[in-house]
C-alpha positions, 0 to 999 in steps of 0.5 A: 290199543293206544296209538303211538305217534311217529315222533314218540316212537322215534324218540323211544328208539333213538334215546332210550338206554340201549340195554333197556330198549333191547330188553323191551324189544327182545323179550317179546321176540324171544317169547314169540320165537320160543312159543313158535318152536314149542308149538312146532314141537307140539305136532311132533309130541302128539304125533309120537303116539302114531309111531316112528314113521309118523315122527319121521314124516313130520320131520321130513316135511320140516324142510318144506316148511323151512322153505316157506319160512325162508321166503316169508322171512326173506320178504319180511326182513327185506321190507322191515329192515328198509322200514326201520331205517326209513322210520329212523330217517323220519320218512314215513311215506317210504315206510308205508310203501315198503310195508304194503309192498312186502305184504303183497310179495309175501302173499304172491310168494306163498302162492307160487310155492304152494302151486309148484310143490303140490304139483310134484309132491310125491317125488319131492318128498322122496327126494328129501328123504321119505322112504316108502313107509314114511311117504304116506305120513309126509304126504298127508302133513305136507298137503295141508301145510302147502294149502295154507302156505300163502297166508302162512308166508304173509303171516311171517311178514307181519311180525317183523313189520310190527317189530320194525316200528317197535311194537314187539309186545303186540308181535309177541301176543300174536305169536303166543295166541298162535302157539296156544291155539296150535297146542290146543287144537293138536289133540282135538284134530289128531285124536278126537277127530281121528285125523292123525298126522293130517290133523296135526297139519290142520292145527298148525295151519289154522293157528297160523291163519288166525295169527295172520288175521289178528296181526293184520287187524292191527294195521286195518284198524290204523293202530300202527305208525306204519300204514298198510293200504292198497294205495301205498303198494308200489308199482315200481319194480325197483322197490321190489328188487330192493326188498328182495336184495335186502332180504336175500341173506335171510332167504339164503340162511333159511333156504339153505337150511331147507336144503341142509335138512333134506340132505341130512334126511337123505344121508340118515335114512340109510340107517333106518326109520329110527335114525330119521326120527332121532335126528328129527327130534334132536333138531327140534330141540336144537331149533328151539334153543336157536329160535330163542337166540334169534329172538334176541337178534330180532329185537336187536335188528330194529334198534340197529336199523333205527339208530343207523338211519338216525346216524346214532352209530355208537348206539348200534355198537352198544346194541350189538354188544348187549345182544351178544351178551344176552344171546350167549347166556341163552346159548350156554344155558341151552348147551348145559341142558343138552349136555346134562340129560341128552337122552332124557330130553329125547324121551320127554318128547315122546321117543319110546324106542331106545335106539331113537333116544340113543342116537338123538341124545348123542346128537344133542351132546354134540350140539352142546359143544358149539351152541355157546358160539351161535349167538355171536355169529348170528348177530354179525350176520343180522347186523350186516343185513339190517344195515343194508350190507347185502353182500356180506350178509348174504355170504355170512348167511350162506356159511352155516348150512351152505358153504360149510354144512353141504360139503361136510354132510356129503363127505363125512358120512362116507368116512365116518358113517353115522358119526359123520352125519351127526358131526356135520352141523356142529363142525359147520357151526364152529367154522361159521363162528370163526368166519364171522370174527373178522367180519365183525372186527372190520365192521366195528373198526371201519364202517361204524368208526368212520361214520 
């Protein structure tokens, strides 16, 4: 792989026409996020042959996986946002320091999560929605995932670092590799080796570990603008605080997503295992579409950070506008698919139970109403975070699955039953969009205009 100098990379990020630059960085990220979601769905698809309890078991553990991702991406977004701004300022030494320190934080954080969760696994799984029939499947899946958590968490850090220096294509390659490995290993471990749900978890963990190794080799071989080395690891606690402070919106966004998923499972399990399986399948589809939208945002963030650091504020505005256009096109396309054949999509994922297809299809139909608004609200939040406006970013990150969703999921089912469960997330997304509008207007007219 050809090495690019920091000068050439700076010129590319601050002078390439915004539309072309955003496409070049977003497309690999979109493909990466899409494949990540596909191979997460692959676990569910292959597990459907093991029954509704197996589907629900994998779905229950998703809230734990979300927690691992929340911490990993929190460290990643904190470190990569700082790195992209430092590169824009041509301060490569600081970029190396924050990148190397982020890797250490990711490894440490994943280890802490694994130790704590394994120590209280059975009560933890029950508390997030596992019934006695679902528990054995959830426990088998969660144990393997948690053992791999340290490297998985660190792997989540490497992708954003690659994008922060503009190497989105290589980041995509790593994601594609992991996706195909997971989909190839799933049937081998589940059916050939007869490991069942545990086999699906092993396939996921193995693909993540291999992806981590390939991404890390990029820096070990010295191919990047950023240098990662033990000698660059910071010994100043203030640097780690800055990474945490910058990444905390992502931790809130995805951490609250983990809490929201757990609450959703708890509220829906009273309607039976079929209802839990239906919601899990519908959410897999929704997360697939949302992942593509976030992929555009991941391409937008280094463009915004680089140009903000280089004081090219008009390019930050243009990047936001084009990201919103691209993301909305993706969202509308996904919404049309969900609205046209909702039950058909659930059946394609392997649901043979008519009740699972009916409930899952109804939820997809509700999601299709608010999906077109998701891009704008996501990118407002990402803009605040990537440019270092932590308080605003943290509040916006907390809105969707915290400030709005948690009260709704606790209250609506009491009055509306199952319909209240299904309506909670769409209403929360709508309220998040409304909240994001004044934040965007203020930022554009006040911050970027003054600068």
